[in-house]
C-alpha positions as CSV (number, residue, x, y, z in Angstrom):
1,X,227.9,273.1,39.0
2,X,226.9,273.4,35.2
3,X,226.9,270.8,32.4
4,X,228.5,273.1,30.0
5,X,231.6,272.6,31.9
6,X,234.1,269.7,31.1
7,X,235.4,268.2,33.7
8,X,237.9,265.6,35.4
9,X,238.5,263.3,38.2
10,X,240.9,261.0,39.2
11,X,238.6,257.5,39.3
12,X,241.0,255.1,41.1
13,X,242.3,255.6,44.4
14,X,244.6,258.1,45.8
15,X,248.2,257.6,46.6
16,X,251.0,255.8,44.5
17,X,249.7,252.7,42.5
18,X,250.7,250.9,38.9
19,X,247.7,252.5,37.3
20,X,245.8,255.4,38.4
21,X,242.6,256.6,35.8
22,X,241.8,260.4,35.0
23,X,237.9,260.2,33.7
24,X,236.7,263.5,31.8
25,X,233.3,264.0,30.7
26,X,231.5,267.3,29.2
27,X,230.9,268.8,25.6
28,X,234.7,269.5,24.8
29,X,235.9,265.9,26.3
30,X,236.8,265.3,22.3
31,X,239.0,268.6,22.0
32,X,240.8,268.1,25.6
33,X,241.9,264.7,24.5
34,X,243.0,265.6,20.7
35,X,245.1,268.4,22.6
36,X,247.0,265.9,25.1
37,X,246.9,262.6,22.8
38,X,247.4,263.8,19.4
39,X,244.0,262.3,18.3
40,X,241.1,260.6,19.6
41,X,241.1,256.6,19.3
42,X,238.3,254.5,18.0
43,X,235.0,254.6,20.3
44,X,235.4,252.2,23.6
45,X,238.6,250.9,22.1
46,X,242.2,251.1,24.4
47,X,244.6,252.7,22.5
48,X,248.5,253.4,23.7
49,X,249.4,257.3,23.2
50,X,252.0,259.3,24.5
51,X,250.2,262.4,26.5
52,X,251.6,266.2,25.7
53,X,251.0,269.2,27.8
54,X,251.1,272.6,26.1
55,X,254.4,272.8,25.3
56,X,254.9,269.3,23.7
57,X,256.8,267.8,26.3
58,X,255.9,264.0,27.1
59,X,253.8,263.6,30.3
60,X,253.2,259.8,30.3
61,X,252.7,256.8,27.9
62,X,248.9,256.0,28.6
63,X,246.3,253.9,27.4
64,X,243.2,256.3,26.2
65,X,239.9,255.4,25.6
66,X,236.8,257.7,24.0
67,X,233.0,257.4,24.6
68,X,231.3,259.3,22.4
69,X,227.9,260.6,23.7
70,X,225.3,259.4,24.4
71,X,226.7,256.2,24.8
72,X,228.4,256.5,27.9
73,X,228.2,256.6,31.5
74,X,227.5,260.4,31.7
75,X,225.3,260.5,28.4
76,X,227.9,263.1,27.3
77,X,231.4,262.7,25.5
78,X,233.7,261.3,27.9
79,X,237.3,259.6,27.7
80,X,239.6,257.8,30.3
81,X,243.0,258.1,30.5
82,X,244.9,254.7,32.2
83,X,248.5,256.5,33.4
84,X,251.2,255.4,35.4
85,X,250.2,256.0,39.4
86,X,252.7,258.1,40.5
87,X,252.0,261.2,41.9
88,X,254.1,263.6,40.0
89,X,252.4,262.0,36.9
90,X,248.8,262.3,38.1
91,X,249.6,266.3,38.9
92,X,251.3,266.8,35.3
93,X,248.4,265.6,33.4
94,X,245.9,266.8,35.6
95,X,247.7,270.4,35.2
96,X,247.6,269.7,31.6
97,X,243.7,269.1,31.8
98,X,243.3,272.0,33.4
99,X,245.4,273.9,30.8
100,X,243.2,272.6,27.8
101,X,239.9,273.8,29.4
102,X,238.5,271.1,31.6
103,X,238.0,271.6,35.3
104,X,238.4,269.2,38.5
105,X,234.8,267.8,39.0
106,X,233.0,268.3,42.6
107,X,231.7,265.4,44.5
108,X,229.3,263.0,42.7
109,X,229.1,265.3,39.6
110,X,229.8,262.3,36.9
111,X,227.0,260.5,39.0
112,X,224.7,263.8,38.6
113,X,225.3,264.3,34.6
114,X,224.5,260.9,34.3
115,X,221.1,261.1,36.2
116,X,220.3,264.7,34.3
117,X,220.9,262.7,31.0
118,X,218.4,260.0,32.0
119,X,221.1,257.2,32.1
120,X,219.8,256.4,35.8
121,X,217.3,257.2,38.1
122,X,218.0,258.9,42.0
123,X,217.7,255.2,43.3
124,X,220.0,253.8,41.2
125,X,222.5,257.1,41.9
126,X,222.3,256.5,45.4
127,X,223.2,252.8,44.9
128,X,226.2,253.6,43.1
129,X,227.6,255.8,46.2
130,X,226.5,252.7,48.7
131,X,228.3,250.4,46.6
132,X,231.3,252.5,46.5
133,X,231.2,252.8,50.7
134,X,229.9,248.7,50.9
135,X,232.1,247.8,53.7
136,X,230.2,243.8,54.0
137,X,229.2,241.3,51.6
138,X,225.7,241.8,52.4
139,X,226.0,245.6,51.9
140,X,227.5,244.9,48.4
141,X,224.8,242.8,47.3
142,X,222.2,245.2,48.5
143,X,223.9,248.2,46.8
144,X,224.8,246.4,43.8
145,X,220.4,245.6,43.6
146,X,220.1,249.2,44.4
147,X,222.5,250.4,41.5
148,X,220.8,248.1,38.7
149,X,217.5,249.7,39.4
150,X,215.3,247.5,41.4
151,X,214.0,249.9,43.5
152,X,213.4,252.5,40.5
153,X,211.9,249.7,38.6
154,X,209.6,248.8,41.1
155,X,208.4,252.8,41.8
156,X,208.2,253.0,38.1
157,X,205.8,250.1,37.6
158,X,203.8,252.0,40.5
159,X,204.0,255.1,38.9
160,X,202.8,253.9,35.6
161,X,199.9,252.3,37.2
162,X,199.0,255.8,39.1
163,X,199.2,257.6,35.6
164,X,196.5,255.3,34.5
165,X,194.2,255.4,37.5
166,X,194.6,259.2,37.0
167,X,194.4,259.2,33.3
168,X,190.9,257.2,33.4
169,X,189.6,260.0,36.3
170,X,190.3,262.7,34.1
171,X,188.4,261.2,31.4
172,X,185.4,260.7,33.8
173,X,185.5,264.1,34.7
174,X,186.3,265.4,31.2
175,X,183.8,263.6,29.3
176,X,181.0,263.4,32.0
177,X,178.3,263.8,29.5
178,X,179.6,261.2,27.4
179,X,178.6,257.8,27.4
180,X,181.2,256.2,29.8
181,X,180.8,253.4,31.7
182,X,179.0,254.8,35.1
183,X,181.4,252.5,37.2
184,X,184.8,254.2,35.8
185,X,184.9,256.2,38.9
186,X,184.4,253.1,41.4
187,X,187.1,251.3,39.8
188,X,189.6,254.2,39.7
189,X,189.0,254.6,43.7
190,X,189.5,250.7,44.1
191,X,192.7,251.0,42.0
192,X,193.8,253.6,44.1
193,X,193.2,251.8,47.2
194,X,194.6,248.6,45.9
195,X,198.2,250.6,45.0
196,X,198.0,252.0,48.5
197,X,197.6,248.9,50.0
198,X,200.7,247.1,47.6
199,X,203.0,250.0,49.1
200,X,202.2,249.4,52.4
201,X,202.6,246.1,52.0
202,X,206.2,246.7,50.6
203,X,206.8,249.2,53.7
204,X,206.2,246.7,56.3
205,X,207.9,243.7,54.3
206,X,211.0,245.7,54.4
207,X,210.5,246.7,57.7
208,X,213.7,249.1,57.8
209,X,216.0,246.4,57.0
210,X,217.6,248.1,54.1
211,X,218.2,251.1,56.3
212,X,219.8,249.0,58.9
213,X,222.1,247.3,56.6
214,X,223.2,250.4,55.1
215,X,223.9,252.3,58.3
216,X,225.1,249.2,60.6
217,X,223.2,248.2,63.9
218,X,223.9,249.7,67.3
219,X,224.4,247.2,70.1
220,X,224.3,248.9,73.6
221,X,226.2,246.7,76.6
222,X,224.1,247.6,79.6
223,X,224.3,247.0,83.0
224,X,225.6,247.6,86.5
225,X,229.3,248.6,87.5
226,X,231.7,246.1,87.6
227,X,229.9,243.0,86.2
228,X,232.6,242.8,83.0
229,X,230.9,245.5,80.3
230,X,234.4,246.3,79.0
231,X,236.0,242.9,79.0
232,X,232.9,241.7,77.1
233,X,233.5,244.1,74.5
234,X,237.0,243.3,74.1
235,X,236.3,239.8,73.9
236,X,233.6,240.2,71.4
237,X,235.9,242.5,69.1
238,X,239.1,240.6,69.8
239,X,241.1,243.4,70.9
240,X,241.6,245.8,73.9
241,X,239.0,248.5,72.6
242,X,238.0,249.5,76.3
243,X,240.1,249.9,79.7
244,X,239.4,246.9,82.3
245,X,239.6,247.8,86.0
246,X,238.2,246.2,89.1
247,X,237.4,249.5,90.2
248,X,233.8,250.5,89.5
249,X,233.0,253.4,87.7
250,X,235.9,253.1,85.6
251,X,233.9,253.5,82.5
252,X,232.2,257.3,82.1
253,X,231.9,257.7,78.6
254,X,230.5,255.5,75.6
255,X,233.3,253.4,74.2
256,X,232.5,252.4,70.6
257,X,234.3,249.6,68.4
258,X,232.9,248.4,65.3
259,X,232.4,244.4,64.2
260,X,230.1,242.6,61.4
261,X,227.6,240.4,62.5
262,X,226.3,238.1,59.8
263,X,227.4,240.4,57.0
264,X,225.9,243.6,58.8
265,X,228.3,246.0,60.3
266,X,227.4,246.8,63.7
267,X,228.8,249.3,66.3
268,X,229.3,247.8,69.9
269,X,229.4,250.5,72.7
270,X,230.5,250.1,76.0
271,X,228.8,252.2,78.7
272,X,229.1,253.2,82.1
273,X,227.5,251.0,84.7
274,X,224.0,252.1,85.8
275,X,223.6,253.2,89.8
276,X,222.9,256.0,91.4
277,X,225.7,258.3,91.1
278,X,226.7,261.7,92.9
279,X,229.5,262.4,91.4
280,X,228.8,264.5,88.4
281,X,231.2,263.1,85.7
282,X,229.8,259.6,86.5
283,X,226.4,261.0,86.6
284,X,226.6,262.3,83.1
285,X,228.1,258.8,81.9
286,X,225.3,257.1,83.4
287,X,222.7,259.4,81.6
288,X,224.6,258.8,78.0
289,X,224.5,254.9,78.8
290,X,221.0,255.2,79.3
291,X,220.2,257.1,76.1
292,X,222.3,255.0,74.5
293,X,220.2,252.0,75.7
294,X,217.1,253.7,74.2
295,X,218.6,254.3,70.8
296,X,219.9,250.9,70.2
297,X,218.7,248.0,68.3
298,X,219.9,245.3,70.4
299,X,220.6,245.8,74.3
300,X,223.4,243.6,76.0
301,X,222.0,243.7,79.5
302,X,224.9,242.1,81.2
303,X,225.0,241.0,85.2
304,X,227.4,238.6,87.0
305,X,226.6,234.8,87.2
306,X,227.4,234.9,91.1
307,X,224.9,237.4,92.0
308,X,221.0,238.3,91.1
309,X,220.9,241.2,88.7
310,X,220.1,244.4,90.2
311,X,217.0,246.4,89.5
312,X,217.9,248.5,86.6
313,X,219.4,245.1,84.9
314,X,215.8,243.7,85.6
315,X,214.2,246.6,84.0
316,X,216.1,246.0,81.0
317,X,215.7,242.4,81.0
318,X,211.8,243.2,80.1
319,X,212.9,244.9,76.6
320,X,211.8,242.8,73.7
321,X,215.5,243.6,71.9
322,X,217.4,242.5,74.9
323,X,219.7,239.8,75.4
324,X,220.5,238.7,78.8
325,X,224.4,237.9,79.7
326,X,225.4,236.4,82.5
327,X,229.1,237.1,82.9
328,X,231.8,235.3,84.8
329,X,230.3,231.7,84.5
330,X,233.3,230.6,85.4
331,X,232.8,231.3,89.3
332,X,229.1,230.5,89.3
333,X,226.2,229.0,87.1
334,X,223.3,231.5,86.7
335,X,219.7,230.9,87.6
336,X,217.1,231.3,85.0
337,X,215.4,234.5,85.4
338,X,211.6,234.8,86.5
339,X,211.4,230.9,85.4
340,X,212.3,231.5,81.9
341,X,215.2,230.4,80.4
342,X,218.5,230.9,81.4
343,X,220.6,233.7,80.3
344,X,223.7,232.9,78.1
345,X,226.3,232.0,80.5
346,X,229.6,233.3,79.2
347,X,233.2,234.5,80.4
348,X,234.7,237.4,79.0
349,X,238.2,236.1,80.9
350,X,238.3,232.5,79.7
351,X,236.0,232.8,76.8
352,X,233.3,230.2,77.6
353,X,230.2,230.5,76.0
354,X,231.8,233.6,73.6
355,X,230.9,231.6,70.9
356,X,227.4,231.0,71.6
357,X,227.2,234.6,72.6
358,X,228.4,236.0,69.2
359,X,226.1,233.3,67.7
360,X,223.0,234.8,69.1
361,X,224.0,238.6,68.0
362,X,224.7,237.2,64.5
363,X,221.3,235.6,64.5
364,X,219.7,238.8,66.0
365,X,221.5,240.9,63.1
366,X,219.8,238.8,60.6
367,X,216.9,239.0,61.9
368,X,216.7,242.8,61.8
369,X,218.6,243.2,58.8
370,X,220.1,240.1,56.8
371,X,220.2,240.3,53.3
372,X,219.0,244.4,53.5
373,X,215.7,245.5,51.4
374,X,215.1,247.7,48.7
375,X,214.7,251.0,50.9
376,X,217.8,252.0,51.7
377,X,217.5,255.5,53.4
378,X,214.7,257.4,55.1
379,X,213.7,259.8,51.9
380,X,212.6,256.1,50.5
381,X,210.7,255.4,53.0
382,X,208.9,258.8,53.5
383,X,208.0,258.8,49.5
384,X,206.3,256.0,49.8
385,X,204.3,256.7,53.0
386,X,203.5,259.9,51.5
387,X,202.3,258.0,48.2
388,X,200.4,255.4,50.2
389,X,198.3,258.3,52.2
390,X,197.2,260.0,48.9
391,X,196.3,256.9,47.0
392,X,194.2,256.2,50.4
393,X,193.1,259.1,50.4
394,X,191.9,259.0,46.5
395,X,190.2,255.3,47.4
396,X,188.1,257.4,49.7
397,X,187.5,261.1,48.1
398,X,183.7,261.9,47.3
399,X,184.2,263.4,44.3
400,X,186.1,262.8,41.3
401,X,187.9,265.9,41.2
402,X,189.5,265.2,44.9
403,X,190.5,262.0,43.8
404,X,192.4,263.4,40.6
405,X,194.1,265.9,43.1
406,X,195.3,263.0,45.6
407,X,196.4,261.0,42.4
408,X,198.3,264.0,41.6
409,X,200.0,264.1,45.1
410,X,200.7,260.4,45.0
411,X,202.5,261.0,41.8
412,X,204.5,263.7,42.9
413,X,205.7,261.8,46.1
414,X,206.5,258.9,43.4
415,X,208.4,261.0,41.2
416,X,210.7,262.5,44.3
417,X,211.9,259.0,45.0
418,X,213.2,258.3,41.7
419,X,214.0,262.0,41.0
420,X,211.5,262.8,38.3
421,X,210.1,266.0,39.9
422,X,211.0,268.3,42.4
423,X,214.2,267.4,43.4
424,X,216.8,270.1,43.3
425,X,217.2,270.0,46.8
426,X,217.2,266.5,47.3
427,X,219.9,266.2,44.4
428,X,222.1,268.7,46.3
429,X,221.7,266.7,49.5
430,X,222.3,263.1,47.6
431,X,225.4,264.0,45.3
432,X,227.4,265.9,48.2
433,X,227.8,262.7,49.8
434,X,229.5,261.2,46.9
435,X,233.3,260.8,46.6
436,X,235.6,262.8,44.1
437,X,235.5,260.9,40.6
438,X,231.6,259.4,41.0
């Protein structure tokens, strides 16, 4: 991958459509556009032009836009061709672009070039990818905030303060014999400790909400065999996602179904009934059920309203992330558990109580993810945690030289967050997630 190439890609959706958009970017974009459209239109003004191949044959009549660098998304000379959306038209124009010297873009190459030309930092680039992938309104709002540079601006503010602290400390070292304020070193240490506290507060305030909103919540439905877990899954998602049978042990593997809870995407997982099983396949299903429960954000502990919970279900009810659900309330009224509030009484068969259960799940989802946060990826959290550790060390370092080294390490950690330093491997990991055309 090199920015010396001129690249193109379909920026609109694949398949037949009224309009398809092909994007170009690179040093020869103007020359390529001249070959196909005859001449470049005025910058940023849509102009109707015939597009011709190397033999002069008209391929399509298209709206052509010209964006000279650096006033473009990528910072390079760029262009857009708004074509008729037929597959044959797209294929013919793509072939003509290749013949004119451009090449198909790799995933994320447009956004990567924008990053390399300083048009956006790495967190904003990730926001663009998340905006394309957003499935819910809450995800859209979070991604738009990220693409707009909210996290980048916060990190830049911290980085600027850190740089000033480092400059002050270096001055204290370099001009130790000069008449500098004696309390300068203490002020630098105090500033580092304050900055560390601010970053840690931001981490605690976020609480993983941004990551959960981006990735979605995992909800595990657990309980003894034949208490209606599969029926409950089907009722929650409104379709027959899991096989329902009166025979115990029907579900032997995890059955997943997607839904949205308070704007947060969620995967509901029906699992094998918890019991001691001698049969090998069922035992493996139970092992997977327990593992799914351990990794879940929310556990629905389901038992039958006409019978007391078994020991496995009682153990689940001790978890803080557990929602107690008594199914088959059309047959009996569930008793309170250990004198606490009664469980949610539902009937997956009749639908009684299902609205209350869904409302409870939405409240749980909102409390864990809600409108999300600024930190949407594990690498964001890791970089800030590392920066906070080094800043705390700077605040306690006994000599000025160690303070400077700790501040430099903290600066590098913040630089990795925004893509300012040491990020080649990170860039590869981030941009390979993008779709073609971004």
